[in-house]
N, C-alpha and C positions, 0 to 999 in steps of 0.2 A: 540406592548407590548415589548419592550426590556427587557430582560430575565437574572437576578442577580442574582448568588450561592455566602452563605457567609459560609467561610469555617473555624470554631472555636469553639473548646474547651471550650471557657465558653457562658453558658443557656442565660443569660442575654445579653453577647454583643450580640449574635445572635438576639436573638427578638429585643434589642432593634434598630439595623438596619435593621431589615424586618420591622417595624414601622414604621420607619422614610422614607424608601425607597419604601413603598406602598403608601406611601400617596404621593411621586413623582408618581404616577404613574407606576411606575417600578412591572413587577411579580415576586417573591425572594421565590427559593430557601434553605433550609440548610442544611449541613454537621458540623456532630459533632468530627470529626476529617480528616486528611489525605487521606486515605486508601478510606474512603467513599465520598471525593469529589472528589477524583480520578473515581471511578465506575462512579459518576454522570458526569463528566464531557463526558465519553464515552458512556453511555445511550443518555444525552441530549446536546442539541446546547445550549450554554452560550456565551451572549454577555460583561457581564462584573463579573469576580472576586474579592472578597472582603476576601482576605486571611490571617490569622494569622500566624506570625512566629512561636512561641514558643508554641508549641504543643505538646503532647505524641503521641507514636507509631511511627511519621511522621512531620518534622518539615515543615514550613512553605519555606522554599527555597528546600528543596528535593520534596515536591509537586508544585512549580513555576517550575522545572527542564524538569520534568514528563511532565507536562501539554503540555509543550513546546512541546513535538510532539505528543500528546492524541486532545488537541484543541489550533493548535497554532492561533487561531482567536479570541479566549478568551483575553479581557485585564485587565493582574491581576496588583490588588491594594492590595502589602501589609500591614500590618499592626503591629505595636509591640508597648507594653509598657517599651521598653526599645531600644527605638530607637536613632542612635547617624549616622554621616554624613558616617561611614566605613559601615554598614549594609545598607544605604539606595543606597549608590555606589554599594555593591554588586548583591543586588536584581535588580538593572538596569541594570545591566552585563548580569544578567542569563535572563533578556527579560521581566521583570515588568514594567508597564507603570507607575507607581508613591509608593509612601510610605507614609505613615500617620504615626503618634504614636496615640497610645490609650490613652485613649479613644479621636477621632479624633472629629476635630472643626466641627459642621453641617454644617455651611456652604461651608466650606471648601470640605468637606466632596463631599456636591452635584455637588460641582463645577466638582471636580474629576470624580467624574462617570460622568458628561454629556460629560468632554473632551474627556474620558473614549469612550464610546459610540460612539461620532464621529469620531474618532481615528477608531473602530472596523468595523464602518459605510464603511469609507473610504477605508478598509484594503478587506471587503466582494466586493465591489466594481472595485476593482483592481485586485483580484482575478476573480472574472466573465470575465474581460474584457480578464485578460490572459489566460481563459479556452478557451475563443471560438478563438482568434488570433491561441491558442496550434492546436485547431481542424478545426482551418479552412483549407478545401482543404484536410484533412487527412482523411473524409468520408468512403474512402475503409478500413481501418483499422478499423473501425467499429464494434464491435459484429452485426454479422446478426438474427433478426430471433425478435418473438414477445410472444414468448406463456412467461406462467407463472412462468416456474422455471427461463429463460434467465432474466427475468423484476426481479426476487429476487434478482440474482447477479447483474445487472445494480444498484440497487439500494443502494447496499453495496460498489462499486465502487463508486459511486455519493458523500457517507457519507465520506468514505477515503481518496479517494484520496485525500482531499484538505489538508486534514492532514502529519504528517512524521512518522506515525507511521508502524511500521513495520509488514507484511501480509502474510501469511501464504496463499497458494493458493494449495485445494486439489483439486484430481479426477483424473481419467481413464487418459493414455493416449491416444492422437490424440483431448482431450477431448476440447482445447482453453485453456488449462493453460497460454502458455505465452500471448496471446492477450487479457488476463484479467493480466497481468503484465503493457501490454503495455498501456490500458487504465488508470490504475492506475498512469504512468508514465504521458501520455498526458494530464491529468486532473489536476495536479498537479502542484504548484507551481516551483518545478523541470524540468519540459516540456524544457524550455532553458536550460537545462545542460543534457551531455550524457545519454544514457540508458545502458550500458554494460552486456550483456548477458552472463553466463557462465554454460555450460551443464555438470554438475558437474558427470554425466553418462559419459561421451566420452572421460575423462581425466583421464592416470591412477593415480592410487596412489599415487605413488613415486613422480609426477607431479607437484597435484594439487595445494601443499603450493605455488612454482612457480610461478604457472599461476595465483593465488590468490593476493602473498604477491609483487610479484617480485624476483630478487636474484641478489647480487652482482657479478660481473664478477671475474670467478674464487673462485667461492662457490663450485662447483663440478664438474667434472671433463668436461661437455658440455656447462660452463656456460664462454663460451668467450668472451660475453658483459653483461654489465649490464640491465637488462627488468626489465619494470615498470609492474606491476601486476595489474589485475581488480579492486580490490580497490582503485587502487592511479586514474587508467583512468578512475573512476566512478566517480571521487571527485566533488561534487558540483550538483552531480546527481543522479541514480541512479542504482543498482546494483543487477540484479536478477538470484539469484542463483536456476537453474533447477537443479532439481530431486536431490533436499539434502540430501532425505535419502539414496543416497548412496557416501555419501562422507566417510573420513575413520574419525577414531575418533580420530586423533593426527591434522587432519586437524580442526575437528569440536572445539578443544580448541584452536585453534589459532582465526578460525573464532568467539569464543565467547569472545575473552580477545577485538577482532577487534571491536566489537558491544558495549562493555562494557565501554572500556576507547577510543572509535573514535580514535585508534594511530593501525599501524601497521609496522610489520618491517620484512623488505627483507630478504628472505634467504641468507644465511652467512651476512648478515648486523649487527648493533650493533645501528646505526641509531633508533629514533623512530618516525613516519613520520605522522603525524596528517590527519585525511581522513574525510570531510563532507560528508556521502555517508547515503541514504537509502537504506535499503534491503527489496529487498522482495523475496522468496523464493516460492517455489512447488514440490510436489510431490506427486507420484502415489500409494508410501509403507502409508501401517498405522503405523503412527510413536510411536503412543503408543505400539505397539506390538515390536517395536522396541527396544523401549526403554527397555521394558520387558525383549526380549532376548540379551541386552548388546551390540546391534551396533547403539544406537542412544542418544545421551547422553539427559539429563531431562533438565539439566537449559538448554542449548541451545534450547532446544524444545519449551521452557517457553519464551524465549528471540524474538524467529523468529515467533512467535503466540500471539501475541498482539492482532490482526486480525487474523479471519480465514475465508477463501471468499472458498466454495464448487463448485466447476462447474458438474454441473450435465452429464452425458453423455446423445448423442445423441439420445438414446433408449427412455429417460425423456423428450425430447423437440421435438419430432415428426412433431410437427403442425410448426416448422420454416425449417423443410426438403424443401419446394418449393422454400424458400426464398432461404436459401446455393444453391442452386443446380440454380436458373436463377443467382445467386452471381459467381459463377465459370463456369458461361457458358460463363459469359459477357469476367471474367477475362482470361479465358482461348482462348477466342476470338481476345482477346488484346494481348495476347503472342504468340499468332502462328499469326498474322496479317488478319484476317479474321470476317466478322459477325458474331456476337453469335450464334450460332443453339437454333432450338426452340425446345421444348420440349412438347409433348400432354400430357394432364389432367391425362389421363389414366396413363401413364410411371410414373408421379409424383408419382400416387396413387399405384404404383407398390413397387420403393420405398421407400413409407412412412412405408408399412407395413412389407421391412424388416428387420434382426436383425443386426444393427450393432455396434458390440462390439468392431473396429478398428475407430466407434465416428465420427468425423468429419474429419481429414485426410484421410480415409479410402473412406468417401463421397466423397471428391475431388479427389480420383482416381479414384474412380469408374465414377464420372463424364467425366473427361478427357476420357477414354475409350471410353466412349457413345460417345462424340466427333469424336475421331476417325474413329471408326466401324462401327457409321451409317450414312447413304444417306440422308441427308436431315436434315427433325424435328425427330427427335427422339423419336420414339412410343414405345406404352409396351411390342410391339417383341422385339424390338433392347433393352430395360431393360432387358426384361427374358434371351435373348442371351449375353450379354455382363456384365451385373452386376456382376457375377461370385458370386452366392449366391446358 
């Protein structure tokens, strides 16, 4: 059953629309203002949204702009008692499906809703096809495991990936935060665009701004030519800021501006450059503590953490270890140009019982060591001798 959300501060209008639409067989929810409507769009999937333009707290145009990131598949029909051509054109430019005057003509309303549902269905089918094409032949990059903890992460990825919402990925080092970012990109409408990764901890603080935003020739001593930064390189795709908690405060301020305005300025330059980038960020730090310690901007945290995905440590998903080991054996065999080595059930059981503070990265290293040091099938004695625990 198609789901419709009405956002209007006038109770009479909301209930009138609900009665009309439910008679047509639609499921209808209501929100009395913009912020409430946006919260509902995050929590539920709606096919069509009927949204008033003139509302207190947040007007309909702002709701529309924010919803384009949070629920890009929902078709917005804007309503206004003060309708004019300029307002209709502005709404359409911002992504609205249609614009209707209030009170809406009943027949026109129903026709518009049916057309919006047809478009929503087509968009969903197209994205599903793109998703299949994007992931075809890329199963090797998929996350491995069937544990409940990993299942929670997968569900979050499937829900969030089709949107343009910014995602903060948290978890310990080596747990697979980069893999989550790649999955979010591959399953998104931006899969055909670039995925640009930046390790903020690996770049000196004095160079991070040039790395992210680029620089003009002569802007500093070693700037012998113009450089295109990561934001520009990721235009039309996804920018993954790994270890965001290690970024300098000055760079944080510029990233915040880029997220607010979708514009950047190269170091030493004056021209503003528009960028169309979805930003994903990851950290192993407690950013709320970093905020308390004045090391991280709270406003940037809220910009980055529209959605938070927590990646569990390997110790919380031990049931995935056998599958991970089998994958690593196959990958390492391919790297070495040899058949994958086999491993005994006893050896797997021993590995499952170990403490994996280094998470998946440590497990991969141990498996490679076992491949090199073991003769034939990897037995429990090999695991005990070479696991390094």
